[in-house]
C-alpha positions in Angstrom: 62.3 163.3 58.0 65.7 162.3 59.2 65.4 164.7 62.2 62.4 162.7 63.5 63.7 159.3 62.6 64.7 156.8 65.2 68.4 155.9 65.1 69.2 152.4 66.2 72.8 151.0 66.7 72.7 147.2 66.8 74.4 144.0 65.7 74.0 143.2 62.0 71.8 140.2 61.2 71.7 138.0 58.1 68.2 139.1 57.3 69.5 142.6 56.9 71.4 141.6 53.8 69.2 143.1 51.0 69.1 146.5 52.7 72.8 146.2 53.4 73.6 145.5 49.8 71.8 148.6 48.7 73.8 150.7 51.2 77.1 149.1 50.1 76.5 149.7 46.4 75.6 153.3 47.0 78.5 153.9 49.4 81.1 152.5 47.1 80.2 154.1 43.8 83.9 154.1 42.7 83.9 150.3 43.1 80.3 149.3 42.5 81.0 145.6 42.2 83.0 145.3 45.4 80.2 144.5 47.8 80.0 141.6 50.3 78.1 138.5 49.3 75.3 137.1 51.4 77.4 134.0 52.1 80.3 136.2 53.4 78.0 138.2 55.7 76.5 135.0 57.0 80.0 133.7 57.8 80.9 136.9 59.6 77.7 136.9 61.6 78.1 133.3 62.6 81.8 133.5 63.5 81.7 136.9 65.4 78.2 138.3 65.8 79.2 141.0 68.2 81.8 142.4 65.8 79.3 143.2 63.1 77.6 146.6 63.8 75.0 148.6 61.9 73.0 151.7 62.2 69.4 151.5 61.1 67.2 154.6 60.3 63.7 154.1 59.0 64.4 150.5 58.2 67.4 151.5 56.1 70.9 150.4 56.8 72.5 153.8 57.2 75.9 152.6 58.2 77.9 149.5 58.9 81.2 148.4 60.5 82.5 144.9 60.1 85.4 143.4 62.0 87.2 140.2 63.1 89.6 139.3 65.8 93.1 138.3 64.7 96.3 137.1 66.4 98.4 140.0 65.1 101.6 138.2 66.2 101.1 136.0 63.2 101.3 138.9 60.8 103.6 141.8 60.1 102.7 145.4 59.2 103.2 144.8 55.5 100.2 142.5 55.0 97.5 143.0 52.4 93.8 142.9 52.8 93.1 139.4 51.5 95.9 138.0 53.6 94.7 139.6 56.9 91.0 138.7 56.5 91.7 135.1 55.5 89.7 135.1 52.3 85.9 134.6 52.1 85.9 132.2 55.0 87.6 134.7 57.3 89.9 132.0 58.4 92.2 134.4 60.3 89.4 135.2 62.8 90.2 133.6 66.2 88.6 134.2 69.6 92.1 133.8 71.1 93.5 136.8 69.1 94.7 140.2 70.5 93.5 142.7 68.0 90.1 143.8 66.7 90.8 144.2 63.0 88.4 146.4 61.0 87.5 145.0 57.6 84.9 147.6 56.5 83.1 150.8 57.5 80.7 152.7 55.3 77.9 155.2 55.6 75.0 155.4 53.1 75.4 158.7 51.2 71.8 159.8 52.2 72.9 159.8 55.9 76.3 161.4 55.7 76.9 164.4 57.9 75.1 162.9 60.9 78.3 161.7 62.6 77.1 158.1 62.2 80.7 157.0 61.5 81.8 158.3 64.9 79.1 156.2 66.5 80.3 153.1 64.8 83.9 153.9 65.8 83.0 154.5 69.4 81.0 151.2 69.4 84.1 149.4 68.1 86.2 151.0 70.8 83.8 149.8 73.5 83.8 146.3 72.0 87.6 146.3 72.0 87.6 147.3 75.7 84.9 144.8 76.6 86.8 141.9 75.0 90.1 143.1 76.5 91.8 143.4 73.1 95.1 145.2 72.8 94.1 147.6 69.9 92.0 148.2 66.9 93.9 148.0 63.6 92.8 148.4 60.0 94.0 149.5 56.6 92.5 152.8 55.7 91.9 154.0 52.1 93.1 157.4 51.0 90.7 158.1 48.2 91.8 161.7 47.4 95.4 160.7 46.9 94.9 160.0 43.2 94.4 163.8 42.8 97.8 164.5 44.2 99.9 161.4 43.4 101.9 163.0 40.6 103.2 165.7 43.0 103.2 164.1 46.4 104.5 160.8 47.8 102.0 159.0 50.1 104.1 160.1 53.1 103.9 163.8 52.1 100.2 163.5 51.4 99.5 162.1 54.8 101.5 164.9 56.5 99.4 167.5 54.6 96.2 165.7 55.7 97.4 165.8 59.3 98.1 169.5 59.0 94.7 169.9 57.5 96.2 171.4 54.3 94.4 168.6 52.4 91.1 167.0 53.2 90.8 163.3 52.7 87.3 162.0 53.5 88.6 158.8 55.0 91.9 159.6 56.6 90.8 163.0 58.0 87.9 161.3 59.7 90.1 158.5 61.2 92.6 161.0 62.5 89.8 163.0 64.2 88.7 159.8 66.0 92.0 159.2 67.8 93.5 156.7 65.3 97.2 157.2 64.4 99.0 156.2 61.2 101.2 153.2 62.0 102.6 152.6 58.5 101.9 153.1 54.8 101.2 149.9 53.0 101.6 149.5 49.2 99.4 147.1 47.3 97.0 146.7 50.2 93.6 146.6 48.4 93.7 145.5 44.8 91.5 147.7 42.5 91.5 150.7 44.8 92.5 153.1 42.0 91.5 156.2 44.0 94.1 155.4 46.6 96.6 154.1 44.0 96.3 150.9 46.0 98.1 152.5 49.0 96.6 152.3 52.5 97.4 153.8 55.9 97.7 151.2 58.6 95.7 152.8 61.4 95.7 151.9 65.1 93.9 152.8 68.2 95.4 151.5 71.4 93.2 150.3 74.3 94.6 151.9 77.4 92.6 149.6 79.6 94.1 146.5 78.0 95.6 144.0 80.5 97.7 141.2 79.3 96.1 137.9 80.2 97.9 136.1 83.0 98.4 132.4 82.4 99.5 129.9 85.0 100.5 127.7 82.1 101.5 129.0 78.8 99.8 126.8 76.3 100.9 128.6 73.2 103.8 126.7 71.7 106.1 127.7 68.9 108.2 124.5 68.9 106.0 121.5 68.5 107.2 117.9 69.0 105.7 115.3 66.6 105.8 111.5 67.2 105.2 109.3 64.2 104.5 105.5 64.5 105.8 103.3 61.7 103.5 100.4 62.6 104.4 96.8 62.0 101.5 94.8 60.5 101.4 91.5 62.3 98.7 89.1 63.5 97.5 89.7 67.0 96.0 87.1 69.3 93.0 89.3 69.9 91.7 92.8 70.3 93.3 93.4 73.7 96.7 92.5 72.2 96.2 95.2 69.5 95.3 97.7 72.3 98.4 96.8 74.2 100.6 97.6 71.2 98.8 100.9 70.7 99.3 101.9 74.3 103.0 100.9 74.1 103.6 103.5 71.4 101.4 106.2 73.0 103.3 105.6 76.3 106.7 105.6 74.7 106.1 108.8 72.6 104.5 110.7 75.4 107.5 110.0 77.6 109.4 112.3 75.3 106.8 115.0 75.9 105.5 114.9 72.3 102.6 117.1 71.5 101.2 114.7 68.8 101.3 111.1 67.9 100.4 109.9 64.4 99.3 106.4 63.5 99.0 105.0 59.9 96.0 104.4 57.7 94.0 101.3 58.6 96.6 100.3 61.2 94.0 97.9 62.8 93.8 95.7 59.7 95.3 92.7 61.6 91.9 92.3 63.2 90.6 91.4 59.7 92.2 88.0 60.0 89.2 86.6 61.9 86.9 87.7 59.0 89.0 86.2 56.2 86.4 83.5 55.4 84.0 86.3 54.4 84.0 88.3 51.2 86.2 91.4 51.1 83.2 93.9 51.6 81.9 91.8 54.5 85.4 91.5 56.0 85.9 95.3 56.1 82.5 95.7 57.6 83.5 93.2 60.3 86.6 95.3 60.9 84.5 98.4 61.3 82.7 96.9 64.3 85.8 97.8 66.3 86.0 101.5 65.3 83.8 103.0 68.1 85.6 101.0 70.7 89.0 102.2 69.4 87.8 105.8 69.4 86.9 105.6 73.1 90.2 104.0 73.8 92.2 106.6 71.9 90.3 109.4 73.8 91.2 107.8 77.1 94.8 107.5 76.1 94.9 111.1 74.9 93.8 112.3 78.4 95.8 109.8 80.4 99.1 110.4 78.5 98.6 114.1 77.9 99.1 113.9 74.1 97.1 114.8 71.0 96.4 111.5 69.1 95.8 111.3 65.3 94.4 107.9 65.0 95.4 107.1 61.4 92.2 105.7 59.9 89.6 103.0 60.4 86.5 101.9 58.4 83.2 103.3 59.5 79.8 102.3 58.2 77.0 104.8 57.7 73.9 103.3 56.2 74.7 101.2 53.2 78.1 102.9 52.7 81.5 102.4 54.1 83.9 105.3 54.8 87.6 105.5 55.7 87.8 107.9 58.6 90.0 108.9 61.5 89.9 111.0 64.6 91.9 113.8 66.2 91.7 113.0 69.9 92.8 116.1 71.9 94.4 115.8 75.3 91.6 117.9 76.7 89.2 115.1 76.0 87.5 116.6 72.9 87.7 115.0 69.5 87.0 115.6 65.8 86.5 113.3 62.8 88.3 113.6 59.4 87.4 111.6 56.3 89.2 110.2 53.3 87.9 112.2 50.4 89.4 110.4 47.4 89.0 106.6 47.3 91.5 104.5 45.3 90.2 102.1 42.7 91.3 99.2 44.8 89.4 100.4 47.9 86.3 100.9 45.8 86.3 97.5 44.0 87.5 95.4 47.0 85.6 97.0 49.8 83.0 99.3 48.3 84.4 102.3 50.0 82.9 105.8 49.4 84.7 109.1 49.6 83.8 111.4 52.5 82.7 115.0 52.5 84.4 116.6 55.5 87.2 119.0 54.8 88.4 121.4 57.5 91.3 122.4 59.7 91.3 121.6 63.4 92.3 123.9 66.3 94.7 122.4 68.8 96.8 123.7 71.6 99.7 123.8 69.1 97.9 125.8 66.4 95.8 124.8 63.4 96.4 121.4 61.8 95.0 119.5 58.9 94.8 115.7 58.2 94.6 114.1 54.8 94.5 110.3 54.4 96.9 108.8 51.9 95.5 109.3 48.4 94.1 112.7 49.4 97.6 114.2 49.6 98.0 113.6 45.8 95.3 116.3 45.1 96.9 119.7 45.7 93.6 121.6 45.8 92.6 120.0 49.0 95.7 120.9 51.1 95.7 124.4 49.6 92.2 125.0 51.0 93.5 123.9 54.4 96.5 126.2 54.1 94.2 129.1 53.4 92.4 128.3 56.6 95.6 128.7 58.5 97.0 125.2 58.7 100.7 125.0 59.9 101.1 121.2 60.1 99.6 118.6 57.7 99.4 115.0 59.0 99.1 112.2 56.4 98.5 108.7 57.6 99.0 106.4 54.7 99.1 102.7 53.7 101.0 101.6 50.6 101.9 98.1 49.5 104.7 98.9 47.0 107.6 101.3 46.8 106.2 103.2 43.8 102.9 103.7 45.7 104.9 105.1 48.6 106.9 107.3 46.3 103.6 108.9 45.1 102.6 109.8 48.6 106.0 111.1 49.6 106.7 113.2 46.5 103.3 114.7 46.7 103.6 115.4 50.4 106.9 117.2 49.8 105.2 119.3 47.1 102.4 120.2 49.6 105.0 121.4 52.1 106.7 123.7 49.6 103.6 125.2 48.0 101.6 125.6 51.2 104.6 126.7 53.4 103.8 124.1 56.1 105.2 121.0 57.7 103.9 117.6 56.5 104.2 114.5 58.7 103.6 111.1 56.9 103.3 107.8 58.7 102.7 104.3 57.2 102.8 100.6 58.0 105.4 98.0 57.3 105.5 94.2 57.3 102.9 91.8 56.0 99.6 90.1 56.8 99.6 86.7 55.1 96.2 85.8 56.3 94.4 89.0 55.4 93.2 89.5 51.8 94.1 92.7 50.1 96.4 93.7 53.0 99.2 91.2 52.5 102.3 93.4 52.0 103.3 96.9 53.2 106.0 99.4 52.3 106.7 102.7 54.2 109.3 105.2 55.2 107.7 107.7 57.6 109.0 111.2 57.5 108.5 114.9 58.5 108.8 117.1 55.4 109.5 120.9 55.3 109.4 123.8 52.9 112.6 124.4 51.0 114.4 127.6 52.0 117.5 128.6 54.1 115.8 128.0 57.5 115.0 124.4 56.6 116.9 121.3 55.5 118.2 121.7 51.9 116.4 118.5 50.8 113.1 119.5 52.5 113.3 116.4 54.8 113.5 117.2 58.5 113.8 113.5 59.5 112.8 110.1 58.2 112.6 106.6 59.6 114.4 103.6 58.3 112.4 102.0 55.5 110.3 98.9 56.3 111.3 98.7 59.9 108.9 99.2 62.9 110.0 102.3 64.7 109.0 105.7 66.0 110.2 109.1 64.7 110.4 112.0 67.1 110.8 115.4 65.5 110.6 119.1 66.7 109.2 121.6 64.2 109.4 125.4 64.7 106.2 127.2 63.8 107.9 130.6 63.9 110.1 129.6 60.9 106.9 129.3 58.9 105.9 132.8 59.7 109.4 134.1 58.7 109.1 132.1 55.5 105.7 133.4 54.7 106.8 137.0 55.0 110.5 137.0 54.0 111.2 133.7 52.1 113.2 133.5 49.0 109.9 132.7 47.3 106.5 133.3 48.8 104.1 130.7 47.3 101.1 131.7 49.4 101.5 135.5 48.9 102.5 135.4 45.2 99.4 133.6 43.9 97.7 135.3 41.0 94.3 135.7 42.4 93.4 138.1 39.6 93.7 135.1 37.3 92.4 132.1 39.3 90.8 131.2 42.6 90.0 128.1 44.7 86.8 127.8 46.6 85.4 125.2 48.9 81.8 124.4 48.3 79.5 125.0 51.3 
C-alpha cells in the first residue's frame, strides 16, 4: 500500500491538526502527553507558515518539521527549550532573525524507514538558503543515552555514536544529515527522561549565506530615552498646547533621542473649557481632541525622527470611554495601547472602562511595552510583556499625591528587577485650579533598572527633580540586559518554577 501511495511534501495547515495530533501521540510514546495544542499550531502557522512542513501519505500526516526564525545573537548556547522558543506564543520568532531554529521533527512509526526525515531536513535546508539565514540550529534528543548513562558521560556517549559504536535513533540520523554537534546542553527539555534531560546543540551552516549589507545600521544596543515631566497649566487654546508639545519634541530630538515619553492625560488643561459640564461630559469633551492629537504626534514623529509615546488621552468607543495612548514610530506607523486597570476615581468620576489590548511593540530599538499608571501595579501584566521579549517598559502616569506616586515608582522598580528590563516612568507636575478632579499633581520621572553589578546599586539610572517641569535624557544599554539574563547574580526570568505555576494571556 505504501509503495503505491502518493507522497506529498507541503506546508502544514491548521485544518491538518487532528491528523497531526494522532501522528504526534504515536511518535512520542515515551512522552504521550507532550503534543502541540491546536492553538500553538495555529500560532506557528500564522507567524511563519513557510517554516511548518509536513509529509502526507494517504491523507495521513506521516512526518512533520516545525521551526521558527530567531535572532541568535540574543541567546547563548546554554539556552533551554522553553527559553529559545518563547513559550506557547513563540515570542522569540522574528522575521529579522539570522537562524532557522528547529523546534520539532517527528515521523509516524508506520512510515519509518522511508527516509522521510531526510526529506524534511533537506526541505529545511532549502528554506534556510532561500531566506538567506546563517544556519539551522536545534537541540537534539539523545534517547538511547539512558541505557548508558551510568557508564558514559554525555561527551563519551556522543563520541561513540560518531564512531558508530553506539546507535542513537536521533543523533545518528542528524549526524548523517550533515549536522555537527556544537555543544552539549544540560536541562534542555524538562521531562525527557530517555535523554536524562541532556541535548546536543546541533548546527548546519548555510554556505551560501551572505551577510545583509545595510547602508544604515538600524539595530541599536544603546538607546536614548527622553522623558517629559509635564507642567499642568492652563493654555489659551488648542494651538498653545500643540506649541508646548512641539517644544519638547524638538528639544529632546536635538539630543538624538530614540524615544520621547509624555505623561498620562497630559492634555487635561483643555478640560477647562468644559468645566461647566458634569465630569463624564467634560472628559468626553476632552476626547474630541484625541484624533487630532494623534495625527499631530504622527507628523512630529516623522519630522523630528523620533519614536513618540504619547502618554494617554481619553477615547470614546460607543457608550464607553477608554484611556488610551499611541506609539507613533518615526517611520510613520503607529500602534494603540490601552489602560487595562481603571482606578476607582476614574470609574466614578468619568465612567472609564478598562481596555483589552495587551501586547509588545516592535521598534527600531527592539521590543517595548507600555503600561499606563495603575497597570504597573499588577505584576502579571508586565511579566506577559517580558515573556514576549520586552526590553524597555514605558509607564506614563498621573498621580496627585506623593503616596500615589510612591505606589507607581515602587511597583515600577519591582517590575524592572523581576522582568530584567528597563522601566521609564513620566508624570505631570503643577496644578489646574479650574479643572475638576485634576487640580493637583505630583511626580518625579525616572528611568529604573534591574539591580545587579552592571547597574546602579539603587536600581535608579536617573531621576528628575520632583515637582518641576523638566526633561530627562538617559541612555540605556540593551546588551547589559542580555548579560544579566544569562550571567546575573540572580536570574529571575530563567529561574521561575514553571513546573509549579504558569501565566497565560487569554486569546
